[in-house]
N, C-alpha and C positions, 0 to 999 in steps of 0.2 A: 481563390482561396486554396484550391487543391495544389496549384503550382507553388504557392508560397510554402505550404507544408512540405511538399516534396523537394523543394530547393533549399529552404532555410529553416527547416523544422526542428533541428536538434537543439538550438537554444530554447525554443518553445517547450520541447519535451523536458529539458532541464528545469525550467522555471515552474512548469506545472507539477512535476514530481516533487521538487524541492518545497514548494508552497504547501502541497498536500501533506508532506512529511512534517512540515513545521506546524500544521494544524488548521490550515484554511481548507474548507471542504471543496476540493477540486478533484476531477477525475484523473488522478495520477496513474493508476493502474490501467485505466481505459486508454490513456495516452500511450502508455508502453505497449499495450496490445496493438493499437493502431500503427505505431512505428515498427513493431515486429512484422506486421502484415505488409507494410510498405517495404520493409527490407526483403521480404520474400518475393516481392515483385521487382526487385533490383534497384529501388530508389536509394537505399542505404545499405551500409555494411552492418550486419546484425551484431558483430562484435562491438562496433562503435555505439550502436543503440543501447546495448547492454551496459557498456562502460558509462555512458552519459546518465542513464537511469540510476545505476548504482551510486555514482558520485552524487547525483542530486538527492537521492534518498538519504545518504550519509550526511550531507551538508544540512539538509532540512531537519533531520532528527537532532543533530547537534545544536542547531539554532533553537529548536524547541526545548532541548535539555537545559541549555544555558539561559535563554531569555525568558521562557515561560516557567520552567521547572525550578531551576536553581536560583535565579535572580529575581524574576518578576513575580512568580507565584507566591512566594512567602511574603513579600512586601504588600501584594494585593490583598492577601488574606488578613494581614495585620491592620489594614485601614478601616475595615468595617467590623463592628462588634458582632453582628450576626455571622459574617464569614469567619471571623476569628474563633467563635465558639464552634462552628462547623469544622473548621480547619483543625482545631484541637482534637476532634474525634477522628478525622480522616488521616492526619499526618502520621500518627503512630502505626496505623495499618499500612500506609504506603511504605514507611521505613521498614516494617517487618516483612512485607512482601518483597521488597528489593533485597533485603538481607538474605532471605531464604530462597527466593526464586528469581532474582534479578536478571541473571544471564538468560534463563529460559524465556522470561517475559519479554525482554528486549529482542531476542532472536526471533521467537515465534510470533511476536506482536507484529512484525513486518508483514506477515501473511494474512492478518485478520484486519478487516477494513477499519473499524473504530480504533483498534489498538495500534494501527499503523502510525498514528501520530501521538496518541495519548500515552503510549508506553514510554516515550521519551520524556514527557512531562512528569509522569509518575517517578521515573528514574531520577530526574532532577530534584523534584520535591522530596523524594525519599533519600536524597544525599548518596545515591549510588556512586561509588568511586568512578571518576570520569574515564580513566584508562580502561577499566573493566567494561563500562558502558560503551566506549568507543570501539573496543574489540568486538563485542557481541553485536553491536549495531552495524558495524562494517560487514561482519560475517552474514548477518541477516539481510542487509541491503544487497550484497553481492549475490547471495543465493536467490533472493526474490527476483532481482532483475534478470538473472540468468534463466531461472525457471520460467517466468512469465514471458520473457522475450523469446526464448526458444520454442515454447508452446505456440505462441502467436506466429512465429516465423514458419515453423513446420506445418502448423494448422492452416495458416494462410496460403502456403504453397500448395498443400493438398486440396484445399477448397477451390483455389484458382484452377488447378489442373482438372478437378472433377467437373467444375462448371464448364470449362472449355470442352471437355470430352463428352459429357452427358447433358449439357445444357441446363436449362432452368428447372428441369425435373428434379435433379439432385438438390438444388438450392431450396426448392419448395418442400422436398422431403425433409431436409435438415430443419427448416423452420417448423414444420409440423411436429417433428420429433422433439425439438426443444420446447415447444408449447405443451406437448403432452407430458414431458418430463417435469415442467414447472407445475402444471395442474396436479399431477400425481404427487409431487412432493408437498405442495401446498395443502391439498385436501387430505393427503395421507397423514400428514402431521396432525391436522385437526382431528381426524378419525382416531388416531392413536391417543391423543390427549383426552378425548371423550371416553375411551375404553379404559384408560389408566385412572 
């Protein structure tokens, strides 16, 4: 399996990121991180990894915009009386959101897990102008792929060098630090909620 990913993985990266962007819950960002780390080990060119991920994100979001948001969503809501009633309350909000904050929602939605694919649906349902959607979606997809890809690339390179130089002690220390950070953020949030 490792040889398949290192030899033929770019089409797999494209499909996973595209399907996640379309709306199927797949680990697209995790796949990009994996390929960024593989690029740091010399298996791929990081520029190609970033280009593939950005293209996949843009294609997947545009499919979600058209197929789910613009074409499919409206007809789906029209079929059911309950959905139609619910849709009648939600649609004006989606249209208002896209009119006021559409560009920001589409651009920054790329960096937030659930919004990574639902922003395209909302943009389609809200009848956001496609050219405006396409511009901000492409900008968000390119920035997201570049940021995540480079962080994984340089982080993977640094982690690999540290493990080679200092052995498993550093790897163990990193795991402990990550676990402590998770525990502190998880319980710290609960503690703050109780105090407020």
